[in-house]
C-alpha positions in Angstrom: 85.0 -139.3 101.1 82.6 -139.6 104.0 80.3 -142.5 104.9 76.7 -141.8 105.8 73.9 -144.0 107.4 70.2 -143.2 106.9 68.1 -145.3 109.3 64.3 -145.4 109.0 62.9 -147.4 111.8 60.3 -148.2 110.8 60.0 -146.6 107.3 56.8 -144.7 106.5 54.0 -146.4 104.8 54.6 -144.4 101.6 58.3 -145.4 101.6 57.4 -149.0 102.3 55.0 -149.1 99.4 57.5 -147.4 97.1 60.2 -150.0 97.8 58.0 -153.0 98.7 59.7 -153.0 102.1 57.7 -154.3 105.1 56.9 -151.5 107.6 57.8 -153.8 110.5 61.5 -153.9 109.5 64.0 -151.1 109.9 65.5 -149.8 106.6 69.2 -149.0 106.8 70.7 -147.2 103.8 74.5 -146.8 103.6 76.0 -144.4 101.1 79.2 -142.3 100.6 79.9 -138.9 99.2 82.8 -136.6 98.7 80.6 -133.5 98.7 77.2 -132.4 100.0 74.3 -134.3 98.3 70.7 -133.5 97.7 69.5 -136.8 96.4 70.6 -140.5 95.8 68.9 -143.6 94.4 68.2 -146.9 96.0 67.3 -150.2 94.2 65.5 -153.1 95.7 66.6 -156.1 93.5 64.1 -158.5 95.0 61.1 -156.5 93.8 62.7 -154.8 90.8 62.0 -151.4 92.2 64.1 -148.2 92.1 63.6 -145.2 94.4 65.2 -141.7 94.3 65.6 -140.0 97.6 65.5 -136.1 97.5 66.5 -134.2 100.6 64.2 -131.1 100.7 65.2 -130.1 104.3 67.0 -131.5 107.3 63.8 -133.1 108.6 61.9 -134.3 105.5 62.6 -136.8 102.8 60.8 -137.1 99.4 60.7 -140.5 97.7 60.1 -141.1 94.1 59.7 -144.7 93.0 59.7 -146.4 89.6 59.2 -150.0 88.5 61.0 -149.8 85.3 62.7 -153.1 84.4 66.4 -153.2 85.3 68.9 -155.0 83.1 70.4 -157.5 85.5 72.2 -159.3 82.7 74.5 -156.4 82.0 76.3 -157.0 85.3 76.4 -160.8 85.2 79.9 -162.1 85.7 81.0 -164.8 83.2 84.1 -166.4 81.8 84.8 -167.2 78.2 84.1 -165.6 74.9 80.9 -165.3 72.8 78.5 -168.3 72.7 78.9 -170.8 69.9 76.1 -171.7 67.6 73.9 -174.6 68.8 70.8 -175.7 70.6 70.8 -174.6 74.3 68.5 -176.5 76.6 67.9 -173.9 79.3 66.4 -174.9 82.7 64.1 -172.2 84.1 62.5 -171.7 87.5 59.8 -174.1 88.7 58.1 -171.4 90.7 60.4 -168.9 92.3 61.9 -166.5 89.7 65.1 -166.2 91.7 65.9 -169.9 90.9 67.7 -169.2 87.6 71.5 -169.1 87.0 73.6 -166.3 85.7 74.6 -168.6 82.8 71.0 -169.2 81.9 70.3 -165.5 81.8 73.3 -164.8 79.6 72.3 -167.6 77.1 68.7 -166.3 76.9 69.9 -162.8 76.3 72.5 -163.8 73.7 70.3 -166.2 71.7 68.9 -165.3 68.3 65.6 -166.9 69.3 64.0 -168.6 72.3 61.8 -171.6 71.7 59.0 -171.6 74.3 56.4 -174.1 75.4 54.0 -171.2 76.2 55.1 -167.7 75.0 52.7 -165.9 77.3 54.1 -167.7 80.3 57.8 -167.3 79.3 57.3 -163.6 78.5 56.8 -162.9 82.2 60.3 -164.4 83.0 62.0 -162.5 80.2 60.3 -159.2 81.2 61.4 -159.7 84.8 65.1 -159.9 83.7 64.8 -157.4 80.9 65.5 -159.9 78.1 64.3 -158.9 74.7 65.2 -161.9 72.7 62.2 -162.9 70.4 60.1 -165.9 71.4 58.8 -168.6 69.1 56.2 -171.1 70.3 57.4 -174.7 70.4 55.2 -177.4 72.0 53.9 -180.9 71.5 51.3 -179.8 69.0 53.7 -178.0 66.6 57.2 -179.4 67.3 57.2 -181.6 64.2 56.1 -178.6 62.0 58.8 -176.3 63.6 61.7 -178.7 63.3 62.6 -177.9 59.7 62.7 -174.2 60.3 64.7 -174.5 63.5 67.2 -176.9 62.0 67.8 -174.4 59.1 68.4 -171.6 61.5 70.9 -173.7 63.4 72.7 -174.8 60.3 73.1 -171.1 59.4 75.0 -170.6 62.6 72.3 -169.2 64.9 72.1 -169.6 68.7 68.7 -171.2 69.6 67.6 -171.5 73.2 64.8 -173.9 74.2 62.9 -173.4 77.5 59.8 -175.1 78.9 57.2 -173.6 81.2 59.2 -174.8 84.2 62.3 -176.9 84.8 64.4 -178.6 82.2 63.3 -179.0 78.5 63.0 -182.6 77.4 62.2 -184.0 80.9 58.5 -184.6 80.8 58.4 -181.6 78.5 59.0 -180.8 74.8 62.6 -180.9 73.5 63.6 -184.6 73.3 62.8 -184.9 69.6 64.6 -181.7 68.6 67.7 -182.7 70.6 67.7 -186.1 68.8 67.5 -184.4 65.5 70.4 -182.0 66.3 72.5 -184.9 67.5 71.8 -186.7 64.2 72.7 -183.6 62.2 75.9 -183.1 64.3 74.7 -179.8 65.7 75.9 -179.0 69.2 73.3 -179.6 72.0 74.3 -177.7 75.2 72.6 -178.3 78.5 72.2 -175.3 80.8 71.3 -176.9 84.2 69.0 -175.4 86.8 65.9 -176.0 88.9 64.3 -179.5 88.8 61.1 -180.5 90.6 62.1 -184.2 90.8 65.6 -183.5 92.3 64.2 -180.8 94.7 61.4 -183.1 95.9 63.8 -186.1 96.3 66.4 -184.1 98.2 63.8 -183.0 100.8 61.6 -186.1 100.9 63.4 -188.1 103.6 63.3 -191.2 101.4 66.3 -193.0 100.0 68.3 -190.9 97.5 71.0 -193.5 96.8 69.0 -194.8 93.8 65.7 -193.8 92.3 63.5 -194.3 89.2 61.9 -191.2 87.6 58.7 -192.4 86.0 57.2 -189.0 85.3 53.6 -188.8 84.1 51.7 -192.1 83.9 50.0 -193.2 80.6 46.5 -192.1 80.0 45.0 -195.6 79.4 44.2 -197.7 82.5 45.8 -201.0 81.2 49.1 -199.2 80.4 49.0 -197.4 83.8 48.6 -200.6 85.7 51.4 -202.3 83.7 53.8 -199.4 84.6 52.7 -199.5 88.3 53.3 -203.2 88.5 56.8 -202.7 87.3 57.4 -199.9 89.8 55.9 -201.7 92.7 58.5 -204.5 92.7 61.5 -202.1 92.5 63.6 -201.6 95.6 64.5 -198.0 94.8 62.5 -194.8 95.3 59.9 -194.2 92.6 59.1 -190.6 91.5 56.0 -189.6 89.6 54.5 -186.3 88.3 50.8 -186.3 89.1 48.3 -183.6 87.9 46.3 -182.4 90.9 43.0 -183.5 89.4 44.3 -187.0 89.0 45.8 -187.4 92.5 42.8 -189.3 93.9 42.8 -191.7 91.0 46.5 -192.2 91.3 46.3 -193.2 95.0 43.3 -195.5 94.4 45.3 -197.4 91.8 48.6 -197.5 93.6 47.3 -198.7 97.0 46.4 -202.3 96.0 49.5 -202.6 93.8 52.2 -201.2 96.2 50.4 -202.1 99.4 48.7 -199.8 101.9 51.7 -199.4 104.2 54.2 -198.2 101.7 55.6 -194.8 102.6 55.0 -191.9 100.2 55.7 -188.1 100.0 53.5 -185.7 98.1 55.5 -182.6 97.3 53.3 -179.7 96.1 54.0 -176.2 94.8 57.8 -176.6 95.3 59.7 -173.3 95.6 56.4 -171.3 95.7 54.7 -169.5 98.5 52.4 -172.4 99.4 55.1 -175.1 99.2 54.0 -178.3 101.0 55.5 -181.7 101.8 52.9 -184.3 102.9 54.3 -187.5 104.3 52.6 -190.8 105.3 51.6 -194.2 104.0 49.7 -194.6 100.7 46.5 -195.6 102.6 46.8 -192.4 104.8 47.3 -190.4 101.7 44.3 -192.0 100.0 42.2 -191.1 103.0 43.6 -187.6 103.4 43.0 -186.6 99.7 39.7 -188.5 99.2 37.5 -185.5 99.8 39.5 -182.6 98.5 41.7 -181.9 95.5 44.9 -180.0 96.2 46.1 -177.2 93.9 49.4 -176.8 92.1 52.0 -179.1 90.6 52.6 -182.4 92.4 55.7 -184.5 92.5 54.9 -187.8 94.3 57.5 -190.2 95.7 57.0 -193.8 96.9 59.6 -195.7 98.8 61.1 -198.7 97.2 60.1 -202.3 98.1 62.0 -203.8 101.0 64.8 -206.0 99.8 63.7 -209.2 101.5 62.6 -212.7 100.6 59.2 -212.5 98.9 56.4 -214.6 100.1 54.9 -216.7 97.4 51.4 -215.3 96.6 48.5 -217.6 96.9 46.6 -219.0 94.0 43.7 -216.7 94.8 46.0 -213.7 94.6 47.4 -214.8 91.3 44.0 -215.4 89.9 42.8 -212.0 91.0 45.8 -210.3 89.3 45.2 -212.2 86.1 41.5 -211.4 86.2 42.1 -207.7 86.6 44.6 -207.6 83.7 42.5 -209.6 81.3 39.4 -207.6 82.1 41.4 -204.4 81.4 42.1 -205.6 77.9 45.4 -207.5 78.1 45.7 -210.8 76.3 46.0 -213.9 78.4 49.7 -214.3 77.5 50.5 -210.7 78.4 48.6 -211.0 81.7 50.7 -214.2 82.5 53.9 -212.3 81.7 53.1 -209.3 83.9 51.9 -211.4 86.9 54.9 -213.7 86.7 57.3 -210.8 86.6 55.6 -208.9 89.5 55.2 -212.0 91.7 58.5 -213.9 90.9 56.3 -217.0 90.3 57.5 -219.1 87.4 55.7 -218.2 84.2 54.8 -221.8 83.5 53.0 -222.0 86.9 51.0 -218.8 86.2 50.2 -219.9 82.7 48.8 -223.2 83.9 46.6 -221.4 86.4 45.5 -219.0 83.7 44.4 -221.8 81.3 42.5 -223.5 84.1 40.7 -220.4 85.3 40.2 -218.4 82.1 40.0 -221.0 79.3 42.2 -221.7 76.3 44.5 -219.2 74.6 42.9 -217.4 71.7 44.3 -218.1 68.2 46.2 -214.8 68.1 47.5 -215.2 71.6 51.1 -216.3 72.0 52.3 -217.4 75.4 56.0 -217.2 74.6 
């Protein structure tokens, strides 16, 4: 047995194209043979490309390339026997297709069916890893309709995998209700962990990771959004939000007066993708930076927790302003009193007295307790 080294420095443009290999980098191919050879194959796993090298003479090399899918899962190492029946919540990449575990690939290949938030999107992932398990659409608009069929298949002993477009099912994505139903029916629910936008963003944010609150997407209605932001603003731990890019400007305009202009924030965009970006600064700086342009891609936004110090008692004018904003947004007087009291640490009785003086008597259906 003899070892050979073929060094192409740099490789030709045709070979670079065949293997998706940059022309600026040398290509070293090591191989062994016990007898003279006329050809051998080379596989580039990163780009899923296979090339066959044919030696036609001592000075020339012919390259034939193919992009046929390669079955990675057949070589995946694993321990244990066949998978048991149950609902498998499988985390999928949030951008980079390499961010998937061997275990996740084995489950997706072994499952009887894969429930998918968007079958067209998920098909690309399955094709990349040569997984031929059938897909069945499962999203917020049909999950109630699908539950009976899925439950029946699980009770018959099938393996059902659930994936979302990106990340972990059930975390700001479909899957929670199905998991609840399976738990109720004593059907195993098995998590297959993997990529997570909130954990990835938090780990690289530079903000405190000791404790945090994952809020996810804010409610659609303005009064409910303000109610949630008032709660987050007084917490001393890092707050994590998912923000659609077209709503970033609105989010910053609403958070600045509640959290304060000087609160530090991190805007993590396109995590794990080619144009990944981490923007850092105060909420006011963020508001100014993104006031004139809308960024593209998925956004995870983190805001530092409130400093754990003795709060200054807000002035009567500040309390009045908060009450007025909440009441004009549709909250009842009693609910406005409750929210302002909790956010300001001012006694509820004091806020209620101010509210009565400034905004009149409580309506018949309004209960201050």
